[in-house]
Chimera marker file (.cmm) of the C-alpha trace (Angstrom):
<marker_set name="trace">
<marker id="1" x="27.050" y="-165.311" z="33.802" r="1" g="1" b="0" radius="0.5"/>
<marker id="2" x="29.613" y="-166.130" z="31.100" r="1" g="1" b="0" radius="0.5"/>
<marker id="3" x="32.346" y="-165.129" z="33.546" r="1" g="1" b="0" radius="0.5"/>
<marker id="4" x="31.131" y="-167.716" z="36.071" r="1" g="1" b="0" radius="0.5"/>
<marker id="5" x="31.318" y="-170.457" z="33.438" r="1" g="1" b="0" radius="0.5"/>
<marker id="6" x="34.944" y="-169.662" z="32.624" r="1" g="1" b="0" radius="0.5"/>
<marker id="7" x="35.835" y="-169.743" z="36.331" r="1" g="1" b="0" radius="0.5"/>
<marker id="8" x="34.104" y="-173.071" z="36.951" r="1" g="1" b="0" radius="0.5"/>
<marker id="9" x="36.494" y="-175.791" z="38.143" r="1" g="1" b="0" radius="0.5"/>
<marker id="10" x="34.450" y="-178.897" z="37.332" r="1" g="1" b="0" radius="0.5"/>
<marker id="11" x="31.396" y="-180.233" z="35.494" r="1" g="1" b="0" radius="0.5"/>
<marker id="12" x="28.062" y="-179.680" z="37.156" r="1" g="1" b="0" radius="0.5"/>
<marker id="13" x="24.766" y="-181.492" z="36.806" r="1" g="1" b="0" radius="0.5"/>
<marker id="14" x="21.201" y="-180.410" z="37.444" r="1" g="1" b="0" radius="0.5"/>
<marker id="15" x="19.519" y="-182.121" z="40.359" r="1" g="1" b="0" radius="0.5"/>
<marker id="16" x="16.370" y="-181.903" z="42.430" r="1" g="1" b="0" radius="0.5"/>
<marker id="17" x="17.822" y="-183.264" z="45.658" r="1" g="1" b="0" radius="0.5"/>
<marker id="18" x="17.837" y="-181.462" z="48.978" r="1" g="1" b="0" radius="0.5"/>
<marker id="19" x="20.526" y="-180.356" z="51.336" r="1" g="1" b="0" radius="0.5"/>
<marker id="20" x="20.690" y="-179.358" z="54.974" r="1" g="1" b="0" radius="0.5"/>
<marker id="21" x="23.187" y="-176.904" z="56.371" r="1" g="1" b="0" radius="0.5"/>
<marker id="22" x="24.518" y="-175.919" z="59.767" r="1" g="1" b="0" radius="0.5"/>
<marker id="23" x="26.349" y="-172.603" z="59.614" r="1" g="1" b="0" radius="0.5"/>
<marker id="24" x="28.175" y="-170.285" z="61.947" r="1" g="1" b="0" radius="0.5"/>
<marker id="25" x="26.075" y="-168.427" z="64.521" r="1" g="1" b="0" radius="0.5"/>
<marker id="26" x="23.805" y="-171.482" z="64.777" r="1" g="1" b="0" radius="0.5"/>
<marker id="27" x="22.156" y="-170.743" z="61.445" r="1" g="1" b="0" radius="0.5"/>
<marker id="28" x="20.664" y="-173.965" z="60.153" r="1" g="1" b="0" radius="0.5"/>
<marker id="29" x="18.130" y="-174.899" z="57.553" r="1" g="1" b="0" radius="0.5"/>
<marker id="30" x="17.232" y="-176.758" z="54.421" r="1" g="1" b="0" radius="0.5"/>
<marker id="31" x="17.640" y="-175.905" z="50.755" r="1" g="1" b="0" radius="0.5"/>
<marker id="32" x="16.789" y="-177.311" z="47.351" r="1" g="1" b="0" radius="0.5"/>
<marker id="33" x="19.885" y="-178.434" z="45.471" r="1" g="1" b="0" radius="0.5"/>
<marker id="34" x="19.759" y="-176.935" z="41.947" r="1" g="1" b="0" radius="0.5"/>
<marker id="35" x="23.061" y="-178.192" z="40.577" r="1" g="1" b="0" radius="0.5"/>
<marker id="36" x="26.056" y="-180.106" z="41.852" r="1" g="1" b="0" radius="0.5"/>
<marker id="37" x="29.729" y="-180.582" z="41.010" r="1" g="1" b="0" radius="0.5"/>
<marker id="38" x="32.617" y="-182.195" z="42.857" r="1" g="1" b="0" radius="0.5"/>
<marker id="39" x="33.755" y="-178.766" z="44.058" r="1" g="1" b="0" radius="0.5"/>
<marker id="40" x="30.440" y="-177.184" z="45.036" r="1" g="1" b="0" radius="0.5"/>
<marker id="41" x="26.776" y="-176.640" z="44.350" r="1" g="1" b="0" radius="0.5"/>
<marker id="42" x="24.040" y="-174.100" z="43.765" r="1" g="1" b="0" radius="0.5"/>
<marker id="43" x="21.015" y="-174.176" z="46.029" r="1" g="1" b="0" radius="0.5"/>
<marker id="44" x="17.828" y="-172.276" z="46.789" r="1" g="1" b="0" radius="0.5"/>
<marker id="45" x="16.516" y="-171.557" z="50.267" r="1" g="1" b="0" radius="0.5"/>
<marker id="46" x="13.993" y="-169.358" z="52.055" r="1" g="1" b="0" radius="0.5"/>
<marker id="47" x="16.840" y="-168.363" z="54.339" r="1" g="1" b="0" radius="0.5"/>
<marker id="48" x="19.044" y="-165.492" z="53.181" r="1" g="1" b="0" radius="0.5"/>
<marker id="49" x="22.720" y="-166.399" z="52.840" r="1" g="1" b="0" radius="0.5"/>
<marker id="50" x="25.744" y="-164.129" z="53.029" r="1" g="1" b="0" radius="0.5"/>
<marker id="51" x="28.917" y="-164.645" z="50.986" r="1" g="1" b="0" radius="0.5"/>
<marker id="52" x="31.720" y="-165.833" z="53.252" r="1" g="1" b="0" radius="0.5"/>
<marker id="53" x="29.398" y="-167.783" z="55.571" r="1" g="1" b="0" radius="0.5"/>
<marker id="54" x="31.052" y="-171.085" z="56.558" r="1" g="1" b="0" radius="0.5"/>
<marker id="55" x="28.919" y="-174.168" z="57.099" r="1" g="1" b="0" radius="0.5"/>
<marker id="56" x="28.650" y="-177.945" z="57.288" r="1" g="1" b="0" radius="0.5"/>
<marker id="57" x="26.499" y="-179.402" z="54.520" r="1" g="1" b="0" radius="0.5"/>
<marker id="58" x="24.560" y="-182.670" z="54.246" r="1" g="1" b="0" radius="0.5"/>
<marker id="59" x="23.509" y="-183.695" z="50.720" r="1" g="1" b="0" radius="0.5"/>
<marker id="60" x="20.637" y="-186.128" z="50.163" r="1" g="1" b="0" radius="0.5"/>
<marker id="61" x="21.454" y="-187.439" z="46.692" r="1" g="1" b="0" radius="0.5"/>
<marker id="62" x="18.959" y="-189.406" z="44.603" r="1" g="1" b="0" radius="0.5"/>
<marker id="63" x="21.441" y="-192.164" z="43.797" r="1" g="1" b="0" radius="0.5"/>
<marker id="64" x="19.767" y="-195.073" z="45.565" r="1" g="1" b="0" radius="0.5"/>
<marker id="65" x="22.069" y="-195.088" z="48.588" r="1" g="1" b="0" radius="0.5"/>
<marker id="66" x="20.576" y="-194.584" z="52.040" r="1" g="1" b="0" radius="0.5"/>
<marker id="67" x="23.265" y="-192.468" z="53.655" r="1" g="1" b="0" radius="0.5"/>
<marker id="68" x="23.694" y="-188.770" z="52.906" r="1" g="1" b="0" radius="0.5"/>
<marker id="69" x="26.919" y="-187.125" z="51.759" r="1" g="1" b="0" radius="0.5"/>
<marker id="70" x="28.529" y="-184.965" z="54.434" r="1" g="1" b="0" radius="0.5"/>
<marker id="71" x="30.762" y="-181.986" z="53.695" r="1" g="1" b="0" radius="0.5"/>
<marker id="72" x="32.666" y="-181.005" z="56.844" r="1" g="1" b="0" radius="0.5"/>
<marker id="73" x="33.414" y="-177.480" z="55.680" r="1" g="1" b="0" radius="0.5"/>
<marker id="74" x="31.932" y="-175.352" z="52.926" r="1" g="1" b="0" radius="0.5"/>
<marker id="75" x="31.615" y="-171.634" z="52.251" r="1" g="1" b="0" radius="0.5"/>
<marker id="76" x="28.964" y="-169.499" z="50.540" r="1" g="1" b="0" radius="0.5"/>
<marker id="77" x="30.691" y="-167.844" z="47.560" r="1" g="1" b="0" radius="0.5"/>
<marker id="78" x="27.741" y="-165.816" z="46.222" r="1" g="1" b="0" radius="0.5"/>
<marker id="79" x="24.098" y="-165.174" z="47.046" r="1" g="1" b="0" radius="0.5"/>
<marker id="80" x="21.368" y="-163.653" z="44.857" r="1" g="1" b="0" radius="0.5"/>
<marker id="81" x="17.804" y="-163.590" z="46.090" r="1" g="1" b="0" radius="0.5"/>
<marker id="82" x="17.111" y="-167.032" z="47.521" r="1" g="1" b="0" radius="0.5"/>
<marker id="83" x="19.802" y="-168.717" z="45.419" r="1" g="1" b="0" radius="0.5"/>
<marker id="84" x="23.384" y="-169.162" z="46.541" r="1" g="1" b="0" radius="0.5"/>
<marker id="85" x="26.581" y="-170.922" z="45.515" r="1" g="1" b="0" radius="0.5"/>
<marker id="86" x="28.584" y="-173.098" z="47.894" r="1" g="1" b="0" radius="0.5"/>
<marker id="87" x="32.198" y="-174.195" z="47.501" r="1" g="1" b="0" radius="0.5"/>
<marker id="88" x="33.135" y="-177.459" z="49.212" r="1" g="1" b="0" radius="0.5"/>
<marker id="89" x="36.354" y="-177.025" z="51.206" r="1" g="1" b="0" radius="0.5"/>
<marker id="90" x="36.756" y="-180.151" z="53.356" r="1" g="1" b="0" radius="0.5"/>
<marker id="91" x="35.244" y="-183.622" z="52.948" r="1" g="1" b="0" radius="0.5"/>
<marker id="92" x="36.429" y="-187.199" z="53.299" r="1" g="1" b="0" radius="0.5"/>
<marker id="93" x="37.520" y="-189.063" z="50.130" r="1" g="1" b="0" radius="0.5"/>
<marker id="94" x="34.526" y="-191.503" z="50.130" r="1" g="1" b="0" radius="0.5"/>
<marker id="95" x="32.139" y="-188.519" z="50.217" r="1" g="1" b="0" radius="0.5"/>
<marker id="96" x="33.930" y="-186.854" z="47.306" r="1" g="1" b="0" radius="0.5"/>
<marker id="97" x="33.916" y="-190.118" z="45.311" r="1" g="1" b="0" radius="0.5"/>
<marker id="98" x="30.170" y="-190.421" z="45.789" r="1" g="1" b="0" radius="0.5"/>
<marker id="99" x="29.608" y="-186.892" z="44.445" r="1" g="1" b="0" radius="0.5"/>
<marker id="100" x="31.939" y="-187.589" z="41.504" r="1" g="1" b="0" radius="0.5"/>
<marker id="101" x="30.022" y="-190.799" z="40.660" r="1" g="1" b="0" radius="0.5"/>
<marker id="102" x="26.706" y="-188.917" z="40.873" r="1" g="1" b="0" radius="0.5"/>
<marker id="103" x="28.017" y="-186.221" z="38.491" r="1" g="1" b="0" radius="0.5"/>
<marker id="104" x="29.355" y="-188.818" z="36.011" r="1" g="1" b="0" radius="0.5"/>
<marker id="105" x="25.989" y="-190.658" z="35.907" r="1" g="1" b="0" radius="0.5"/>
<marker id="106" x="24.016" y="-187.488" z="35.154" r="1" g="1" b="0" radius="0.5"/>
<marker id="107" x="24.242" y="-185.317" z="32.086" r="1" g="1" b="0" radius="0.5"/>
<marker id="108" x="26.384" y="-182.221" z="32.687" r="1" g="1" b="0" radius="0.5"/>
<marker id="109" x="24.873" y="-178.792" z="32.181" r="1" g="1" b="0" radius="0.5"/>
<marker id="110" x="26.381" y="-176.854" z="29.302" r="1" g="1" b="0" radius="0.5"/>
<link id1="1" id2="2" r="1" g="1" b="0" radius="0.2"/>
<link id1="2" id2="3" r="1" g="1" b="0" radius="0.2"/>
<link id1="3" id2="4" r="1" g="1" b="0" radius="0.2"/>
<link id1="4" id2="5" r="1" g="1" b="0" radius="0.2"/>
<link id1="5" id2="6" r="1" g="1" b="0" radius="0.2"/>
<link id1="6" id2="7" r="1" g="1" b="0" radius="0.2"/>
<link id1="7" id2="8" r="1" g="1" b="0" radius="0.2"/>
<link id1="8" id2="9" r="1" g="1" b="0" radius="0.2"/>
<link id1="9" id2="10" r="1" g="1" b="0" radius="0.2"/>
<link id1="10" id2="11" r="1" g="1" b="0" radius="0.2"/>
<link id1="11" id2="12" r="1" g="1" b="0" radius="0.2"/>
<link id1="12" id2="13" r="1" g="1" b="0" radius="0.2"/>
<link id1="13" id2="14" r="1" g="1" b="0" radius="0.2"/>
<link id1="14" id2="15" r="1" g="1" b="0" radius="0.2"/>
<link id1="15" id2="16" r="1" g="1" b="0" radius="0.2"/>
<link id1="16" id2="17" r="1" g="1" b="0" radius="0.2"/>
<link id1="17" id2="18" r="1" g="1" b="0" radius="0.2"/>
<link id1="18" id2="19" r="1" g="1" b="0" radius="0.2"/>
<link id1="19" id2="20" r="1" g="1" b="0" radius="0.2"/>
<link id1="20" id2="21" r="1" g="1" b="0" radius="0.2"/>
<link id1="21" id2="22" r="1" g="1" b="0" radius="0.2"/>
<link id1="22" id2="23" r="1" g="1" b="0" radius="0.2"/>
<link id1="23" id2="24" r="1" g="1" b="0" radius="0.2"/>
<link id1="24" id2="25" r="1" g="1" b="0" radius="0.2"/>
<link id1="25" id2="26" r="1" g="1" b="0" radius="0.2"/>
<link id1="26" id2="27" r="1" g="1" b="0" radius="0.2"/>
<link id1="27" id2="28" r="1" g="1" b="0" radius="0.2"/>
<link id1="28" id2="29" r="1" g="1" b="0" radius="0.2"/>
<link id1="29" id2="30" r="1" g="1" b="0" radius="0.2"/>
<link id1="30" id2="31" r="1" g="1" b="0" radius="0.2"/>
<link id1="31" id2="32" r="1" g="1" b="0" radius="0.2"/>
<link id1="32" id2="33" r="1" g="1" b="0" radius="0.2"/>
<link id1="33" id2="34" r="1" g="1" b="0" radius="0.2"/>
<link id1="34" id2="35" r="1" g="1" b="0" radius="0.2"/>
<link id1="35" id2="36" r="1" g="1" b="0" radius="0.2"/>
<link id1="36" id2="37" r="1" g="1" b="0" radius="0.2"/>
<link id1="37" id2="38" r="1" g="1" b="0" radius="0.2"/>
<link id1="38" id2="39" r="1" g="1" b="0" radius="0.2"/>
<link id1="39" id2="40" r="1" g="1" b="0" radius="0.2"/>
<link id1="40" id2="41" r="1" g="1" b="0" radius="0.2"/>
<link id1="41" id2="42" r="1" g="1" b="0" radius="0.2"/>
<link id1="42" id2="43" r="1" g="1" b="0" radius="0.2"/>
<link id1="43" id2="44" r="1" g="1" b="0" radius="0.2"/>
<link id1="44" id2="45" r="1" g="1" b="0" radius="0.2"/>
<link id1="45" id2="46" r="1" g="1" b="0" radius="0.2"/>
<link id1="46" id2="47" r="1" g="1" b="0" radius="0.2"/>
<link id1="47" id2="48" r="1" g="1" b="0" radius="0.2"/>
<link id1="48" id2="49" r="1" g="1" b="0" radius="0.2"/>
<link id1="49" id2="50" r="1" g="1" b="0" radius="0.2"/>
<link id1="50" id2="51" r="1" g="1" b="0" radius="0.2"/>
<link id1="51" id2="52" r="1" g="1" b="0" radius="0.2"/>
<link id1="52" id2="53" r="1" g="1" b="0" radius="0.2"/>
<link id1="53" id2="54" r="1" g="1" b="0" radius="0.2"/>
<link id1="54" id2="55" r="1" g="1" b="0" radius="0.2"/>
<link id1="55" id2="56" r="1" g="1" b="0" radius="0.2"/>
<link id1="56" id2="57" r="1" g="1" b="0" radius="0.2"/>
<link id1="57" id2="58" r="1" g="1" b="0" radius="0.2"/>
<link id1="58" id2="59" r="1" g="1" b="0" radius="0.2"/>
<link id1="59" id2="60" r="1" g="1" b="0" radius="0.2"/>
<link id1="60" id2="61" r="1" g="1" b="0" radius="0.2"/>
<link id1="61" id2="62" r="1" g="1" b="0" radius="0.2"/>
<link id1="62" id2="63" r="1" g="1" b="0" radius="0.2"/>
<link id1="63" id2="64" r="1" g="1" b="0" radius="0.2"/>
<link id1="64" id2="65" r="1" g="1" b="0" radius="0.2"/>
<link id1="65" id2="66" r="1" g="1" b="0" radius="0.2"/>
<link id1="66" id2="67" r="1" g="1" b="0" radius="0.2"/>
<link id1="67" id2="68" r="1" g="1" b="0" radius="0.2"/>
<link id1="68" id2="69" r="1" g="1" b="0" radius="0.2"/>
<link id1="69" id2="70" r="1" g="1" b="0" radius="0.2"/>
<link id1="70" id2="71" r="1" g="1" b="0" radius="0.2"/>
<link id1="71" id2="72" r="1" g="1" b="0" radius="0.2"/>
<link id1="72" id2="73" r="1" g="1" b="0" radius="0.2"/>
<link id1="73" id2="74" r="1" g="1" b="0" radius="0.2"/>
<link id1="74" id2="75" r="1" g="1" b="0" radius="0.2"/>
<link id1="75" id2="76" r="1" g="1" b="0" radius="0.2"/>
<link id1="76" id2="77" r="1" g="1" b="0" radius="0.2"/>
<link id1="77" id2="78" r="1" g="1" b="0" radius="0.2"/>
<link id1="78" id2="79" r="1" g="1" b="0" radius="0.2"/>
<link id1="79" id2="80" r="1" g="1" b="0" radius="0.2"/>
<link id1="80" id2="81" r="1" g="1" b="0" radius="0.2"/>
<link id1="81" id2="82" r="1" g="1" b="0" radius="0.2"/>
<link id1="82" id2="83" r="1" g="1" b="0" radius="0.2"/>
<link id1="83" id2="84" r="1" g="1" b="0" radius="0.2"/>
<link id1="84" id2="85" r="1" g="1" b="0" radius="0.2"/>
<link id1="85" id2="86" r="1" g="1" b="0" radius="0.2"/>
<link id1="86" id2="87" r="1" g="1" b="0" radius="0.2"/>
<link id1="87" id2="88" r="1" g="1" b="0" radius="0.2"/>
<link id1="88" id2="89" r="1" g="1" b="0" radius="0.2"/>
<link id1="89" id2="90" r="1" g="1" b="0" radius="0.2"/>
<link id1="90" id2="91" r="1" g="1" b="0" radius="0.2"/>
<link id1="91" id2="92" r="1" g="1" b="0" radius="0.2"/>
<link id1="92" id2="93" r="1" g="1" b="0" radius="0.2"/>
<link id1="93" id2="94" r="1" g="1" b="0" radius="0.2"/>
<link id1="94" id2="95" r="1" g="1" b="0" radius="0.2"/>
<link id1="95" id2="96" r="1" g="1" b="0" radius="0.2"/>
<link id1="96" id2="97" r="1" g="1" b="0" radius="0.2"/>
<link id1="97" id2="98" r="1" g="1" b="0" radius="0.2"/>
<link id1="98" id2="99" r="1" g="1" b="0" radius="0.2"/>
<link id1="99" id2="100" r="1" g="1" b="0" radius="0.2"/>
<link id1="100" id2="101" r="1" g="1" b="0" radius="0.2"/>
<link id1="101" id2="102" r="1" g="1" b="0" radius="0.2"/>
<link id1="102" id2="103" r="1" g="1" b="0" radius="0.2"/>
<link id1="103" id2="104" r="1" g="1" b="0" radius="0.2"/>
<link id1="104" id2="105" r="1" g="1" b="0" radius="0.2"/>
<link id1="105" id2="106" r="1" g="1" b="0" radius="0.2"/>
<link id1="106" id2="107" r="1" g="1" b="0" radius="0.2"/>
<link id1="107" id2="108" r="1" g="1" b="0" radius="0.2"/>
<link id1="108" id2="109" r="1" g="1" b="0" radius="0.2"/>
<link id1="109" id2="110" r="1" g="1" b="0" radius="0.2"/>
</marker_set>
């Protein structure tokens, strides 16, 4: 796990929000968001994920705003049991700013 920390691109914060995903091959579902950064997140789902799977992601952040954050393109980087890591590849600047503000307002994980 130490190796993952050294490779991490940005600060991440713990969260208990949820996300929905729509992946290739019409795989869709819901997951619990475990942590979040401006470049990706870790989530937990009943659905098994495969590294390399590309998807669209909708994040329901607990920041008081009604609308969800949409990530147009993301990819599963790792999967272990029901947990998996997603890297955000494509999103509009206002979506990214909202994630960055959420991360700043919450205490980063060490």
